[in-house]
Residue, then its C-alpha position, 0 to 999 in steps of 0.5 A: x499500499x503506498x502513500x502518496x500525496x498528490x495535488x496541484x495546484x488546478x487541483x486546488x483552484x477547482x476545489x476552491x471554486x468548488x467551494x466559493x460555489x456552495x458559498x454563493x449557494x447561501x444568499x441571505x434571504x428576505x421574509x414578508x412578516x405579517x404585521x397585523x396578526x396576534x399568532x405568537x408563533x410567528x413572532x418565534x418564526x420570525x426569529x428562529x428564521x432571522x436566528x437561521x440566517x445568521x448561522x447561515x451567513x457565517x457559513x456561507x462567510x467559512x465556506x469563502x474565507x476557506x475557498x481563499x485558504x485552499x487556492x492559497x494552500x495550492x500556489x504555496x505547494x506549487x512552490x515550495x515543490x518547485x524550490x525543493x526539486x530546484x535545491x535537488x537537481x543541484x546537490x543540494 
């Protein structure tokens, strides 16, 4: 069994784009609440909805940050790989 890790800047960029696309799908949605109702569950539902929207925004921001980190990591790894390769080629 081989313990080979393969990575490339293109693979990281693809993963980053997929994650960023997922984050874009979590956009804020607005609702129109009926202001004339006297049902107590309505205010609780609005509060729950607002909390859910806040959590969704936090998750969207985390996904966007992770997408950026993945892209940066792919680029950094490629630079490190090139540096190590150059050192080994020159005899260290």
